[in-house]
C-alpha positions as a Markdown table, in Angstrom:
| # | Residue | x | y | z |
|---|---|---|---|---|
| 1 | Unk | 259.0 | -247.9 | -60.7 |
| 2 | Unk | 262.8 | -247.7 | -60.9 |
| 3 | Unk | 265.7 | -248.5 | -58.6 |
| 4 | Unk | 264.1 | -251.6 | -57.2 |
| 5 | Unk | 267.2 | -252.4 | -55.2 |
| 6 | Unk | 266.2 | -249.6 | -52.9 |
| 7 | Unk | 262.6 | -250.7 | -52.6 |
| 8 | Unk | 260.8 | -252.9 | -50.0 |
| 9 | Unk | 258.2 | -255.3 | -51.3 |
| 10 | Unk | 255.7 | -257.5 | -49.3 |
| 11 | Unk | 254.3 | -260.5 | -51.1 |
| 12 | Unk | 251.7 | -262.4 | -49.0 |
| 13 | Unk | 251.4 | -266.1 | -49.6 |
| 14 | Unk | 255.0 | -266.3 | -51.0 |
| 15 | Unk | 256.1 | -269.7 | -49.9 |
| 16 | Unk | 254.4 | -271.5 | -52.8 |
| 17 | Unk | 253.0 | -271.0 | -56.3 |
| 18 | Unk | 252.9 | -267.6 | -58.0 |
| 19 | Unk | 253.7 | -265.9 | -54.7 |
| 20 | Unk | 257.0 | -267.7 | -54.5 |
| 21 | Unk | 257.8 | -267.1 | -58.1 |
| 22 | Unk | 257.0 | -263.4 | -57.7 |
| 23 | Unk | 259.3 | -263.2 | -54.6 |
| 24 | Unk | 262.1 | -264.8 | -56.7 |
| 25 | Unk | 261.7 | -262.1 | -59.4 |
| 26 | Unk | 261.9 | -259.3 | -56.9 |
| 27 | Unk | 264.8 | -260.9 | -55.1 |
| 28 | Unk | 266.7 | -261.0 | -58.4 |
| 29 | Unk | 266.4 | -257.2 | -58.7 |
| 30 | Unk | 268.0 | -256.6 | -55.3 |
| 31 | Unk | 264.9 | -255.4 | -53.6 |
| 32 | Unk | 264.2 | -256.1 | -49.9 |
| 33 | Unk | 261.6 | -258.8 | -50.1 |
| 34 | Unk | 259.2 | -259.5 | -47.2 |
| 35 | Unk | 258.0 | -263.1 | -47.4 |
| 36 | Unk | 254.9 | -264.3 | -45.7 |
| 37 | Unk | 253.7 | -267.8 | -45.0 |
| 38 | Unk | 251.5 | -269.8 | -42.6 |
| 39 | Unk | 254.3 | -271.7 | -40.9 |
| 40 | Unk | 257.8 | -270.6 | -39.9 |
| 41 | Unk | 259.4 | -273.9 | -40.8 |
| 42 | Unk | 258.3 | -273.8 | -44.5 |
| 43 | Unk | 258.9 | -270.0 | -44.6 |
| 44 | Unk | 262.5 | -270.3 | -43.4 |
| 45 | Unk | 263.1 | -273.1 | -45.9 |
| 46 | Unk | 261.8 | -271.0 | -48.8 |
| 47 | Unk | 263.7 | -267.9 | -47.6 |
| 48 | Unk | 267.0 | -269.9 | -47.6 |
| 49 | Unk | 266.2 | -271.3 | -51.0 |
| 50 | Unk | 265.5 | -267.9 | -52.6 |
| 51 | Unk | 268.6 | -266.4 | -50.9 |
| 52 | Unk | 270.9 | -269.1 | -52.3 |
| 53 | Unk | 269.3 | -268.8 | -55.7 |
| 54 | Unk | 269.4 | -265.1 | -56.0 |
| 55 | Unk | 272.2 | -264.1 | -53.7 |
| 56 | Unk | 269.9 | -261.5 | -52.1 |
| 57 | Unk | 270.4 | -261.3 | -48.4 |
| 58 | Unk | 267.5 | -258.8 | -47.9 |
| 59 | Unk | 264.8 | -261.4 | -47.3 |
| 60 | Unk | 262.7 | -261.2 | -44.2 |
| 61 | Unk | 260.0 | -263.6 | -43.1 |
| 62 | Unk | 256.7 | -262.9 | -41.5 |
| 63 | Unk | 254.3 | -265.7 | -40.3 |
| 64 | Unk | 250.5 | -265.4 | -40.0 |
| 65 | Unk | 247.6 | -267.7 | -40.6 |
| 66 | Unk | 245.0 | -265.8 | -42.7 |
| 67 | Unk | 242.1 | -267.8 | -41.2 |
| 68 | Unk | 242.6 | -265.7 | -38.0 |
| 69 | Unk | 242.1 | -261.9 | -38.0 |
| 70 | Unk | 244.0 | -261.7 | -34.8 |
| 71 | Unk | 247.1 | -263.2 | -36.5 |
| 72 | Unk | 246.6 | -260.8 | -39.5 |
| 73 | Unk | 246.5 | -257.9 | -37.0 |
| 74 | Unk | 249.6 | -259.1 | -35.2 |
| 75 | Unk | 251.3 | -259.5 | -38.6 |
| 76 | Unk | 250.5 | -255.9 | -39.6 |
| 77 | Unk | 251.6 | -254.5 | -36.2 |
| 78 | Unk | 254.9 | -256.5 | -36.3 |
| 79 | Unk | 255.7 | -255.4 | -39.8 |
| 80 | Unk | 254.9 | -251.8 | -39.1 |
| 81 | Unk | 257.2 | -251.8 | -36.1 |
| 82 | Unk | 260.1 | -253.5 | -37.9 |
| 83 | Unk | 260.1 | -252.1 | -41.4 |
| 84 | Unk | 261.1 | -248.5 | -42.3 |
| 85 | Unk | 259.3 | -248.5 | -45.6 |
| 86 | Unk | 256.9 | -250.4 | -47.9 |
| 87 | Unk | 256.9 | -249.5 | -51.5 |
| 88 | Unk | 254.9 | -252.4 | -52.9 |
| 89 | Unk | 252.2 | -254.5 | -51.3 |
| 90 | Unk | 251.1 | -257.6 | -53.2 |
| 91 | Unk | 248.1 | -259.3 | -51.7 |
| 92 | Unk | 248.5 | -262.8 | -53.1 |
| 93 | Unk | 247.7 | -265.1 | -50.2 |
| 94 | Unk | 244.4 | -266.9 | -50.7 |
| 95 | Unk | 242.5 | -270.1 | -50.7 |
| 96 | Unk | 241.0 | -271.8 | -53.8 |
| 97 | Unk | 237.7 | -273.6 | -54.1 |
| 98 | Unk | 239.2 | -276.9 | -53.0 |
| 99 | Unk | 237.4 | -280.1 | -54.1 |
| 100 | Unk | 234.3 | -278.9 | -55.9 |
| 101 | Unk | 232.5 | -282.0 | -54.7 |
| 102 | Unk | 233.0 | -281.1 | -51.0 |
| 103 | Unk | 230.0 | -279.1 | -49.9 |
| 104 | Unk | 231.0 | -278.7 | -46.3 |
| 105 | Unk | 231.0 | -275.1 | -45.3 |
| 106 | Unk | 234.4 | -274.4 | -43.6 |
| 107 | Unk | 234.7 | -271.5 | -41.1 |
| 108 | Unk | 237.6 | -269.3 | -40.1 |
| 109 | Unk | 238.7 | -269.2 | -36.5 |
| 110 | Unk | 236.6 | -266.1 | -36.2 |
| 111 | Unk | 233.5 | -267.9 | -37.4 |
| 112 | Unk | 233.4 | -266.4 | -40.9 |
| 113 | Unk | 233.0 | -268.4 | -44.1 |
| 114 | Unk | 236.6 | -269.5 | -44.7 |
| 115 | Unk | 237.1 | -268.3 | -48.3 |
| 116 | Unk | 235.5 | -264.9 | -47.7 |
| 117 | Unk | 237.7 | -264.6 | -44.6 |
| 118 | Unk | 241.0 | -265.6 | -46.2 |
| 119 | Unk | 240.6 | -264.0 | -49.6 |
| 120 | Unk | 238.9 | -260.8 | -48.6 |
| 121 | Unk | 238.7 | -260.0 | -44.9 |
| 122 | Unk | 242.4 | -260.8 | -44.2 |
| 123 | Unk | 243.9 | -258.7 | -47.1 |
| 124 | Unk | 241.4 | -255.9 | -46.3 |
| 125 | Unk | 242.6 | -255.7 | -42.7 |
| 126 | Unk | 246.3 | -256.1 | -43.6 |
| 127 | Unk | 246.1 | -253.4 | -46.2 |
| 128 | Unk | 244.2 | -250.9 | -44.1 |
| 129 | Unk | 246.7 | -251.3 | -41.3 |
| 130 | Unk | 249.7 | -250.9 | -43.6 |
| 131 | Unk | 248.4 | -247.7 | -45.2 |
| 132 | Unk | 250.5 | -245.4 | -42.9 |
| 133 | Unk | 253.7 | -247.2 | -43.9 |
| 134 | Unk | 252.7 | -247.1 | -47.6 |
| 135 | Unk | 252.0 | -243.4 | -47.3 |
| 136 | Unk | 255.4 | -242.8 | -45.7 |
| 137 | Unk | 257.0 | -244.6 | -48.6 |
| 138 | Unk | 255.0 | -243.0 | -51.4 |
| 139 | Unk | 254.8 | -243.2 | -54.4 |
| 140 | Unk | 253.8 | -246.8 | -53.6 |
| 141 | Unk | 251.7 | -249.6 | -55.2 |
| 142 | Unk | 249.1 | -252.1 | -54.1 |
| 143 | Unk | 248.4 | -255.1 | -56.3 |
| 144 | Unk | 245.6 | -257.4 | -55.3 |
| 145 | Unk | 245.6 | -260.9 | -56.9 |
| 146 | Unk | 242.0 | -261.5 | -58.0 |
| 147 | Unk | 240.5 | -263.9 | -60.5 |
| 148 | Unk | 238.4 | -264.1 | -63.6 |
| 149 | Unk | 236.2 | -266.3 | -61.4 |
| 150 | Unk | 233.7 | -263.8 | -59.9 |
| 151 | Unk | 230.2 | -264.0 | -58.5 |
| 152 | Unk | 227.9 | -261.1 | -57.3 |
| 153 | Unk | 227.6 | -260.9 | -53.6 |
| 154 | Unk | 224.3 | -262.1 | -52.2 |
| 155 | Unk | 223.7 | -259.6 | -49.3 |
| 156 | Unk | 221.0 | -261.8 | -47.8 |
| 157 | Unk | 223.4 | -264.8 | -47.7 |
| 158 | Unk | 226.8 | -263.1 | -47.5 |
| 159 | Unk | 228.4 | -266.0 | -45.5 |
| 160 | Unk | 226.7 | -268.6 | -47.6 |
| 161 | Unk | 224.9 | -270.2 | -44.7 |
| 162 | Unk | 222.4 | -271.6 | -47.3 |
| 163 | Unk | 223.1 | -273.5 | -50.5 |
| 164 | Unk | 226.9 | -273.6 | -49.9 |
| 165 | Unk | 229.1 | -274.2 | -52.9 |
| 166 | Unk | 232.9 | -273.9 | -52.6 |
| 167 | Unk | 233.4 | -272.4 | -56.0 |
| 168 | Unk | 230.7 | -269.8 | -55.4 |
| 169 | Unk | 232.4 | -269.0 | -52.2 |
| 170 | Unk | 235.7 | -268.5 | -54.0 |
| 171 | Unk | 234.2 | -266.4 | -56.7 |
| 172 | Unk | 232.3 | -264.2 | -54.3 |
| 173 | Unk | 235.4 | -263.5 | -52.2 |
| 174 | Unk | 237.4 | -262.5 | -55.3 |
| 175 | Unk | 234.8 | -260.0 | -56.5 |
| 176 | Unk | 234.8 | -258.6 | -53.0 |
| 177 | Unk | 238.5 | -258.0 | -53.3 |
| 178 | Unk | 238.1 | -256.3 | -56.7 |
| 179 | Unk | 235.4 | -254.0 | -55.3 |
| 180 | Unk | 237.7 | -253.2 | -52.4 |
| 181 | Unk | 240.5 | -252.4 | -54.8 |
| 182 | Unk | 238.4 | -249.8 | -56.6 |
| 183 | Unk | 237.4 | -248.0 | -53.4 |
| 184 | Unk | 241.0 | -248.2 | -52.2 |
| 185 | Unk | 242.2 | -246.5 | -55.4 |
| 186 | Unk | 239.9 | -243.6 | -54.9 |
| 187 | Unk | 240.8 | -243.3 | -51.2 |
| 188 | Unk | 244.6 | -243.3 | -51.8 |
| 189 | Unk | 244.8 | -241.1 | -55.0 |
| 190 | Unk | 245.8 | -238.0 | -53.0 |
| 191 | Unk | 248.6 | -240.0 | -51.3 |
| 192 | Unk | 250.2 | -241.2 | -54.5 |
| 193 | Unk | 249.5 | -244.8 | -53.8 |
| 194 | Unk | 248.0 | -246.8 | -56.7 |
| 195 | Unk | 245.8 | -249.8 | -56.2 |
| 196 | Unk | 245.0 | -252.3 | -58.9 |
| 197 | Unk | 243.9 | -255.9 | -59.1 |
| 198 | Unk | 244.8 | -258.6 | -61.5 |
| 199 | Unk | 243.7 | -262.0 | -62.9 |
| 200 | Unk | 247.2 | -263.5 | -63.5 |
| 201 | Unk | 246.1 | -266.4 | -65.6 |
| 202 | Unk | 243.6 | -269.3 | -65.7 |
| 203 | Unk | 244.4 | -272.8 | -64.4 |
| 204 | Unk | 248.0 | -272.4 | -63.5 |
| 205 | Unk | 249.9 | -275.4 | -62.4 |
| 206 | Unk | 249.8 | -274.5 | -58.7 |
| 207 | Unk | 248.8 | -276.2 | -55.5 |
| 208 | Unk | 245.6 | -274.1 | -55.3 |
| 209 | Unk | 244.5 | -275.2 | -58.8 |
| 210 | Unk | 245.5 | -278.9 | -58.3 |
| 211 | Unk | 243.3 | -279.0 | -55.2 |
| 212 | Unk | 240.3 | -278.4 | -57.4 |
| 213 | Unk | 241.3 | -280.2 | -60.6 |
| 214 | Unk | 244.2 | -282.7 | -61.1 |
| 215 | Unk | 246.1 | -280.6 | -63.7 |
| 216 | Unk | 247.1 | -277.1 | -64.6 |
| 217 | Unk | 247.9 | -275.6 | -68.0 |
| 218 | Unk | 250.2 | -272.7 | -67.3 |
| 219 | Unk | 253.3 | -272.3 | -65.2 |
| 220 | Unk | 253.4 | -270.5 | -61.9 |
| 221 | Unk | 256.1 | -268.3 | -63.3 |
| 222 | Unk | 253.8 | -267.1 | -66.1 |
| 223 | Unk | 251.4 | -265.8 | -63.5 |
| 224 | Unk | 254.2 | -264.2 | -61.5 |
| 225 | Unk | 255.5 | -262.4 | -64.7 |
| 226 | Unk | 252.3 | -260.4 | -65.1 |
| 227 | Unk | 252.0 | -259.6 | -61.4 |
| 228 | Unk | 255.7 | -258.4 | -61.4 |
| 229 | Unk | 254.9 | -256.3 | -64.5 |
| 230 | Unk | 251.9 | -254.6 | -62.9 |
| 231 | Unk | 253.9 | -254.0 | -59.7 |
| 232 | Unk | 257.0 | -252.5 | -61.3 |
| 233 | Unk | 256.3 | -251.3 | -64.9 |
| 234 | Unk | 257.0 | -247.5 | -65.3 |
| 235 | Unk | 254.0 | -247.3 | -67.7 |
| 236 | Unk | 251.7 | -248.2 | -64.8 |
| 237 | Unk | 253.1 | -245.5 | -62.5 |
| 238 | Unk | 249.9 | -243.4 | -62.6 |
| 239 | Unk | 247.4 | -246.2 | -63.3 |
| 240 | Unk | 245.0 | -246.9 | -60.5 |
| 241 | Unk | 241.6 | -248.4 | -59.8 |
| 242 | Unk | 241.9 | -250.9 | -62.7 |
| 243 | Unk | 241.2 | -254.6 | -63.1 |
| 244 | Unk | 243.8 | -256.4 | -65.3 |
| 245 | Unk | 243.3 | -259.7 | -67.1 |
| 246 | Unk | 247.0 | -260.5 | -67.3 |
| 247 | Unk | 248.6 | -257.4 | -68.8 |
| 248 | Unk | 245.4 | -255.9 | -70.3 |
| 249 | Unk | 243.0 | -253.6 | -68.6 |
| 250 | Unk | 239.7 | -255.4 | -68.5 |
| 251 | Unk | 236.3 | -255.3 | -66.7 |
| 252 | Unk | 235.0 | -257.5 | -63.9 |
| 253 | Unk | 231.7 | -259.2 | -64.4 |
| 254 | Unk | 228.7 | -256.9 | -64.6 |
| 255 | Unk | 227.6 | -256.0 | -61.1 |
| 256 | Unk | 226.0 | -253.2 | -59.1 |
| 257 | Unk | 228.8 | -251.2 | -57.5 |
| 258 | Unk | 227.7 | -250.5 | -53.9 |
| 259 | Unk | 228.9 | -247.2 | -52.5 |
| 260 | Unk | 230.7 | -247.7 | -49.2 |
| 261 | Unk | 231.2 | -251.4 | -49.8 |
| 262 | Unk | 234.5 | -251.6 | -48.2 |
| 263 | Unk | 233.4 | -249.5 | -45.2 |
| 264 | Unk | 230.4 | -251.7 | -44.6 |
| 265 | Unk | 232.0 | -255.0 | -45.3 |
| 266 | Unk | 235.5 | -255.1 | -43.8 |
| 267 | Unk | 237.1 | -255.6 | -40.4 |
| 268 | Unk | 238.8 | -252.9 | -38.4 |
| 269 | Unk | 242.0 | -253.0 | -36.5 |
| 270 | Unk | 240.0 | -253.7 | -33.4 |
| 271 | Unk | 237.5 | -256.3 | -34.9 |
């Protein structure tokens, strides 16, 4: 992907961690960067910070709480109405496992298990609603930030109403996002939109990691570097339907791929 100063990039969850670092990298190229966060106050603070740091005035903020599908739907509708194009969509927003000792089962505002809702249902809905804008801007790219932490989905206990474990919930949600990526890649091939997912690095020194363990080994920037590479590298122009472990094509955990997974396990614009 070339001429980034003429591209528009959406990075969800871009007010902290690797999302913020990825936004900084894109802003440095002169691209129009669409920031996303849960609160306007923090989002505006980060927007001003990146603007001053990079000199890029093409930074626009969108606010939505991913624990509410109504807010995600409004976010997609607002963005589609305001933006003329979308060349890169980076689904980075997510929630980690939290304290592993906390066995309470949190729910989204819609009543879904919280990690499944935030890490899978929300980006699923946003992506599906933004496909028309991506098609109009093609060739375009979708990058889903996944994880090496994955767990097969238990279809008899998909919302983990029994034997709840926060790390299992996180791992299940990330595998669901990976499976969605593969189906999305097949769906969008004729439209010249690539869809790939990536494990950016393990135990980065980010807020999400520190909520689970009191330390991180890698910098947030190191995770942003590999996301930026997948989203922009010319050598990835025609690569789609792949899972990357950092910059290398890899394989998710062994699993039974279920035909129609995304169709049967994702919200619609009217859910």
